[in-house]
C-alpha positions as CSV (number, residue, x, y, z in Angstrom):
1,X,-24.2,-0.5,-10.8
2,X,-20.9,-2.0,-9.7
3,X,-21.4,-5.1,-7.6
4,X,-19.1,-5.1,-4.5
5,X,-18.4,-8.9,-4.8
6,X,-15.7,-8.9,-2.2
7,X,-18.0,-7.5,0.5
8,X,-21.0,-9.5,-0.8
9,X,-19.0,-12.7,0.0
10,X,-18.2,-11.5,3.5
11,X,-21.9,-10.8,4.1
12,X,-22.9,-14.3,3.0
13,X,-20.4,-15.8,5.4
14,X,-21.4,-13.7,8.4
15,X,-25.2,-13.9,7.8
16,X,-25.4,-17.7,8.0
17,X,-26.1,-17.4,11.8
18,X,-29.0,-15.6,13.5
19,X,-26.7,-12.8,14.7
20,X,-27.2,-9.2,13.6
21,X,-24.6,-8.0,11.0
22,X,-23.2,-4.6,11.4
23,X,-21.9,-2.9,8.3
24,X,-19.9,0.2,9.0
25,X,-17.4,2.4,7.1
26,X,-16.9,5.9,5.7
27,X,-19.9,7.9,4.6
28,X,-20.5,7.6,0.8
29,X,-18.4,4.5,0.5
30,X,-21.4,2.5,-0.8
31,X,-23.0,0.9,2.2
32,X,-26.6,1.7,1.3
33,X,-26.0,0.5,-2.3
34,X,-24.5,-2.8,-1.1
35,X,-27.4,-3.2,1.4
36,X,-29.9,-2.8,-1.4
37,X,-28.1,-5.4,-3.5
38,X,-28.2,-7.8,-0.6
39,X,-31.9,-7.1,-0.1
40,X,-32.6,-8.0,-3.7
41,X,-31.7,-11.6,-2.9
42,X,-34.4,-11.8,-0.2
43,X,-38.0,-12.6,-1.0
44,X,-39.0,-9.9,1.4
45,X,-37.2,-7.0,3.0
46,X,-37.6,-3.5,4.4
47,X,-35.2,-0.5,4.4
48,X,-35.3,2.0,7.3
49,X,-33.2,5.3,7.4
50,X,-33.1,7.3,10.6
51,X,-32.3,10.4,8.6
52,X,-35.8,10.3,7.1
53,X,-38.4,12.0,9.3
54,X,-41.1,9.6,8.2
55,X,-39.0,6.6,9.3
56,X,-38.2,8.2,12.6
57,X,-41.9,8.7,13.3
58,X,-42.6,5.1,12.3
59,X,-40.0,3.7,14.8
60,X,-41.0,6.0,17.7
61,X,-44.7,5.1,17.3
62,X,-44.2,1.4,16.6
63,X,-40.7,0.0,17.4
64,X,-41.5,-3.3,15.7
65,X,-42.7,-1.6,12.5
66,X,-40.9,-4.2,10.4
67,X,-43.6,-6.8,11.4
68,X,-45.5,-5.5,8.5
69,X,-43.4,-7.6,6.2
70,X,-44.1,-11.3,6.3
71,X,-41.9,-14.4,5.8
72,X,-42.1,-16.0,2.4
73,X,-40.8,-19.4,1.1
74,X,-39.4,-20.2,4.6
75,X,-36.9,-17.3,4.2
76,X,-36.7,-14.8,7.1
77,X,-37.3,-11.2,5.9
78,X,-34.3,-8.8,5.9
79,X,-34.6,-5.7,8.0
80,X,-32.0,-3.0,7.1
81,X,-31.6,-0.2,9.6
82,X,-29.5,2.7,8.3
83,X,-27.9,5.4,10.5
84,X,-29.7,3.9,13.5
85,X,-26.8,4.9,15.7
86,X,-28.1,8.5,15.6
87,X,-31.1,7.4,17.7
88,X,-30.3,8.3,21.3
89,X,-31.6,4.9,22.5
90,X,-30.2,2.9,19.7
91,X,-28.2,0.4,21.8
92,X,-31.2,-0.6,23.9
93,X,-33.4,-0.7,20.8
94,X,-31.2,-3.1,18.9
95,X,-30.9,-5.4,22.0
96,X,-34.6,-5.4,22.4
97,X,-35.5,-6.3,18.8
98,X,-32.7,-8.9,18.6
99,X,-33.9,-10.7,21.7
100,X,-37.5,-10.7,20.5
101,X,-37.2,-11.2,16.7
102,X,-33.8,-12.8,15.8
103,X,-35.5,-16.2,15.1
104,X,-37.9,-14.6,12.6
105,X,-35.9,-11.8,10.9
106,X,-32.4,-11.1,9.7
107,X,-31.0,-7.7,10.7
108,X,-28.4,-5.7,8.7
109,X,-27.3,-2.5,10.6
110,X,-25.6,0.3,8.6
111,X,-23.6,3.2,10.0
112,X,-21.0,5.7,9.0
113,X,-19.5,5.7,12.5
114,X,-19.8,4.6,16.1
115,X,-21.0,1.1,15.5
116,X,-17.6,-0.1,16.7
117,X,-18.4,1.1,20.3
118,X,-20.1,-2.3,20.7
119,X,-16.6,-3.9,20.6
120,X,-15.7,-2.4,24.0
121,X,-16.0,-4.5,27.1
122,X,-19.2,-5.1,29.1
123,X,-21.6,-4.5,26.3
124,X,-25.1,-6.0,26.4
125,X,-25.0,-7.0,22.7
126,X,-22.0,-9.3,23.3
127,X,-22.5,-12.5,21.2
128,X,-25.5,-11.0,19.3
129,X,-23.7,-9.5,16.3
130,X,-20.9,-9.8,13.7
131,X,-19.3,-6.7,12.2
132,X,-17.6,-5.9,8.9
133,X,-16.4,-2.8,7.2
134,X,-17.1,-1.4,3.7
135,X,-14.1,0.6,2.5
136,X,-13.7,2.9,-0.5
137,X,-12.6,1.1,-3.7
138,X,-9.1,-0.3,-3.5
139,X,-7.0,-1.9,-6.2
140,X,-7.3,-5.3,-4.5
141,X,-11.1,-5.1,-4.9
142,X,-11.3,-3.6,-8.4
143,X,-8.7,-5.7,-10.1
144,X,-10.4,-8.9,-8.8
145,X,-7.2,-11.0,-8.9
146,X,-7.1,-11.9,-5.2
147,X,-5.4,-15.1,-4.0
148,X,-7.2,-17.5,-1.6
149,X,-6.3,-16.5,1.9
150,X,-4.4,-19.7,2.8
151,X,-2.3,-19.5,-0.4
152,X,-1.4,-15.9,0.4
153,X,-0.6,-16.7,4.0
154,X,1.7,-19.6,2.9
155,X,3.6,-17.4,0.4
156,X,3.0,-13.7,0.2
157,X,5.9,-13.2,-2.2
158,X,3.9,-13.7,-5.4
159,X,3.1,-11.4,-8.3
160,X,1.0,-11.2,-11.5
161,X,2.0,-10.4,-15.1
162,X,2.0,-6.8,-16.2
163,X,-1.6,-5.7,-17.0
164,X,-2.4,-2.3,-18.6
165,X,-6.0,-2.4,-17.4
166,X,-4.9,-2.7,-13.7
167,X,-2.3,0.1,-14.2
168,X,-5.2,2.3,-15.5
169,X,-7.2,1.5,-12.3
170,X,-4.3,2.5,-10.1
171,X,-3.7,5.8,-11.9
172,X,-7.4,6.6,-11.5
173,X,-7.4,5.8,-7.8
174,X,-4.3,8.0,-7.4
175,X,-6.1,11.0,-8.9
176,X,-9.7,10.5,-7.7
177,X,-9.5,8.4,-4.5
178,X,-11.6,5.2,-4.1
179,X,-14.9,6.8,-3.1
180,X,-17.4,5.6,-5.7
181,X,-18.9,9.0,-6.8
182,X,-15.6,10.7,-7.8
183,X,-13.9,7.5,-8.9
184,X,-16.7,6.4,-11.2
185,X,-17.0,9.9,-12.7
186,X,-13.4,9.8,-13.9
187,X,-13.1,13.6,-13.6
188,X,-10.8,15.6,-11.3
189,X,-13.2,18.5,-11.2
190,X,-15.9,16.3,-9.8
191,X,-13.5,14.9,-7.2
192,X,-12.5,18.4,-6.0
193,X,-16.1,19.5,-5.6
194,X,-17.0,16.2,-3.9
195,X,-14.1,16.3,-1.5
196,X,-14.7,19.8,-0.3
197,X,-18.4,19.1,0.2
198,X,-17.7,15.7,1.9
199,X,-15.4,17.2,4.5
200,X,-17.8,20.0,5.3
201,X,-20.7,17.6,5.7
202,X,-18.9,15.3,8.0
203,X,-17.3,18.0,10.2
204,X,-20.0,20.7,10.2
205,X,-23.0,18.4,10.2
206,X,-22.3,14.9,11.4
207,X,-19.6,15.6,14.0
208,X,-21.2,18.8,15.2
209,X,-24.6,17.1,15.6
210,X,-23.4,13.9,17.2
211,X,-20.7,15.2,19.6
212,X,-20.3,17.9,22.2
213,X,-17.5,19.6,20.2
214,X,-18.2,23.3,19.8
215,X,-15.0,24.6,18.2
216,X,-15.9,23.4,14.7
217,X,-13.8,26.1,12.9
218,X,-10.7,25.1,14.8
219,X,-11.4,21.4,14.1
220,X,-11.6,22.1,10.4
221,X,-8.3,23.9,10.5
222,X,-6.8,20.8,12.3
223,X,-8.1,18.5,9.6
224,X,-6.7,20.8,6.9
225,X,-3.2,20.4,8.4
226,X,-3.3,16.6,8.3
227,X,-2.6,15.9,4.6
228,X,0.9,17.4,5.1
229,X,1.5,15.1,8.1
230,X,0.8,11.8,6.3
231,X,3.7,9.5,6.2
232,X,5.4,10.8,9.4
233,X,4.9,10.0,13.1
234,X,2.2,12.3,14.2
235,X,3.2,14.9,16.8
236,X,0.3,16.1,18.9
237,X,2.6,18.7,20.5
238,X,3.4,20.2,17.1
239,X,-0.2,20.4,16.1
240,X,-1.2,21.9,19.4
241,X,1.4,24.6,19.0
242,X,0.2,25.4,15.5
243,X,-3.4,25.7,16.6
244,X,-2.7,27.1,20.1
245,X,-4.9,24.4,21.7
246,X,-3.9,21.7,24.2
247,X,-2.4,18.4,23.1
248,X,-5.4,16.7,24.9
249,X,-7.8,18.6,22.6
250,X,-5.8,17.6,19.5
251,X,-5.9,14.0,20.7
252,X,-9.6,14.1,21.3
253,X,-10.3,15.6,17.8
254,X,-8.0,13.0,16.1
255,X,-10.0,10.2,17.8
256,X,-13.2,11.9,16.5
257,X,-11.8,11.8,13.0
258,X,-11.2,8.1,13.4
259,X,-14.7,7.5,14.7
260,X,-16.2,9.2,11.7
261,X,-13.9,7.4,9.2
262,X,-12.0,10.5,8.1
263,X,-8.7,9.1,9.2
264,X,-7.0,6.1,10.7
265,X,-3.9,5.6,12.8
266,X,-1.4,2.8,13.0
267,X,0.9,2.1,16.0
268,X,4.7,1.4,15.9
269,X,6.0,-2.1,16.1
270,X,8.6,-2.6,18.9
271,X,9.2,-6.3,19.4
272,X,12.7,-7.5,18.5
273,X,13.6,-4.0,17.2
274,X,16.5,-2.2,18.9
275,X,15.8,1.3,20.0
276,X,12.3,1.3,18.4
277,X,10.1,4.3,19.0
278,X,7.1,3.3,21.1
279,X,4.5,6.2,21.2
280,X,3.9,8.2,18.1
281,X,1.4,6.8,15.7
282,X,1.2,7.5,11.9
283,X,-2.0,8.9,10.5
284,X,-3.6,8.2,7.1
285,X,-6.7,9.6,5.4
286,X,-9.5,7.8,3.7
287,X,-9.8,10.6,1.2
288,X,-6.2,10.7,0.1
289,X,-6.3,12.2,-3.4
290,X,-5.7,15.7,-2.0
291,X,-2.5,14.9,-0.3
292,X,0.1,17.2,-1.9
293,X,3.2,15.0,-1.7
294,X,3.0,12.2,-4.3
295,X,5.2,10.0,-2.1
296,X,2.9,10.5,0.9
297,X,-0.2,9.9,-1.2
298,X,1.3,6.7,-2.5
299,X,2.1,5.5,1.0
300,X,-1.4,6.4,2.1
301,X,-2.9,4.3,-0.7
302,X,-0.8,1.3,0.3
303,X,-1.9,1.8,3.9
304,X,-5.6,1.7,2.9
305,X,-5.0,-1.4,0.7
306,X,-3.4,-3.2,3.7
307,X,-6.1,-2.0,6.1
308,X,-8.8,-3.3,3.8
309,X,-7.2,-6.7,3.6
310,X,-6.5,-7.0,7.3
311,X,-9.9,-5.8,8.3
312,X,-11.5,-8.5,6.1
313,X,-9.3,-11.2,7.4
314,X,-10.2,-10.4,11.0
315,X,-13.9,-10.1,10.3
316,X,-13.9,-13.5,8.6
317,X,-12.2,-15.1,11.6
318,X,-9.0,-15.9,9.8
319,X,-6.9,-14.7,12.7
320,X,-5.8,-11.7,14.7
321,X,-4.0,-9.5,12.3
322,X,-2.8,-5.9,12.9
323,X,-1.1,-3.2,10.8
324,X,1.9,-1.3,12.3
325,X,5.0,0.6,11.1
326,X,8.7,0.3,12.0
327,X,10.9,3.1,13.1
328,X,13.9,3.4,15.5
329,X,15.5,6.4,17.2
330,X,18.1,6.6,14.4
331,X,15.1,7.4,12.1
332,X,15.5,4.2,10.1
333,X,12.0,3.2,9.0
334,X,9.9,0.7,7.1
335,X,6.4,1.9,6.3
336,X,4.4,-1.1,7.4
337,X,4.5,-4.4,9.1
338,X,1.6,-6.9,9.3
339,X,1.5,-9.0,12.4
340,X,-0.4,-12.2,13.1
341,X,-1.2,-13.1,16.7
342,X,1.3,-10.5,17.8
343,X,4.1,-12.1,15.7
344,X,5.6,-10.4,12.7
345,X,4.4,-11.8,9.4
346,X,5.3,-9.4,6.5
347,X,7.2,-6.1,6.0
348,X,6.0,-3.6,3.3
349,X,7.9,-0.6,2.2
350,X,6.8,2.0,-0.4
351,X,8.9,4.0,-2.9
352,X,7.8,6.2,-5.8
353,X,10.4,5.1,-8.3
354,X,13.5,3.6,-6.6
355,X,14.0,-0.1,-7.4
356,X,17.1,-0.4,-5.2
357,X,16.1,-2.1,-2.0
358,X,15.8,0.2,1.1
359,X,18.7,-0.2,3.6
360,X,16.3,0.1,6.5
361,X,14.1,-2.6,5.0
362,X,17.2,-4.9,4.8
363,X,18.1,-4.2,8.4
364,X,14.6,-4.8,9.8
365,X,14.1,-7.9,7.8
366,X,17.4,-9.3,9.1
367,X,16.2,-8.7,12.6
368,X,12.7,-10.1,12.2
369,X,13.5,-12.9,9.7
370,X,10.2,-12.5,7.7
371,X,9.4,-11.9,4.0
372,X,9.3,-8.3,2.8
373,X,7.8,-6.4,-0.1
374,X,9.1,-3.1,-1.5
375,X,6.2,-1.5,-3.5
376,X,7.1,0.8,-6.3
377,X,4.7,3.4,-7.7
378,X,6.4,3.3,-11.1
379,X,5.0,0.6,-13.4
380,X,7.0,-2.3,-15.0
381,X,9.2,-3.3,-12.0
382,X,9.3,-6.8,-10.6
383,X,12.2,-8.9,-9.2
384,X,13.0,-11.0,-6.1
385,X,16.2,-10.8,-4.2
386,X,17.5,-12.7,-1.1
387,X,18.6,-11.3,2.2
388,X,20.0,-13.8,4.7
389,X,17.7,-16.7,3.5
390,X,14.7,-14.4,3.4
391,X,13.1,-13.1,0.2
392,X,12.3,-9.5,-0.8
393,X,10.0,-8.8,-3.6
394,X,10.6,-5.4,-5.4
395,X,7.5,-4.8,-7.4
396,X,5.2,-2.2,-8.9
397,X,2.0,-2.0,-6.9
398,X,0.0,-3.2,-9.9
399,X,1.7,-6.6,-9.8
400,X,1.4,-7.4,-6.1
401,X,-1.5,-5.5,-4.5
402,X,-4.2,-7.1,-6.7
403,X,-3.3,-10.4,-5.0
404,X,-4.2,-9.3,-1.5
405,X,-7.1,-11.5,-0.3
């Protein structure tokens, strides 16, 4: 069993207080496995899963069912509640057990969606929980070469020596995605079967059962169109014409895909950029290995690596970081920009094989005056150039991404 050390460390940091810890993320990304690994470090724990009829019955009949486990060695027992967000009264239930039992138990709440609704204003659980996400495997996690955060923040223009084992991990991720089941199998046939079943389960079961959406067939068609849209600003109008449904419906379904961790969107960056576009977002998929364009798949992988890093930084309280992209009305573009406290911090561009620096990257860096990275899918590339007193690292992904904290 592969230990998710990166996320284990986040849990240890967040669980030092009496607050509940919410662990959310894509279905089948390994949340239950991580929770069981965490539970093994407690002298006493209990695991509850709302999807099990026996567990549902137990909670309905006795909401404080976990009182059956007792404190040992002055260590509070751990209560793991999996998929509890499917319970109609889950918000009130969590508030009630926290207020009554937080001094005697530790609570770990798992969910494949919707736990983030607590982050919206006016919620009764404000101040009672911390949240972090478990993502599918990324190179930054698997290579285990991450820099300390403060060192990376001080100088993101660093790289490691060429390492064939890291290149092997990257090739495997490119073919099989980062979901544990297909990745660990090492077989493309297993990935294809898994991916088809995964999409069907999420759309035809989870989304249908937990939302009021009735047009599941049309929603499946919409999702099937998204791999060809990765890497470009997403046009709701174009998708609505293709499906002959309203742009509002497309928008609603895309938000549903976000809520259930099928996709994620990033906004354009506009500050200090002349004639920047302001509305259209870019969409990426968590299951990216089926994206037909190698360039778009590569860009999607980089997006997920950056999302994982930024999500962890924010969850650990390192600052307010966000992921954006850059594009102006002349269609000049840089794939990503990381901001810190609404100020630009780092530009990242992706290219399959070109090692000449992008002209758009040079232009945007000159305007923003921040470091920049041009990531290359091709192995064996690494050099640093200067651009008006700023540095640009042109590097194979396998020599920079492993350093992301």
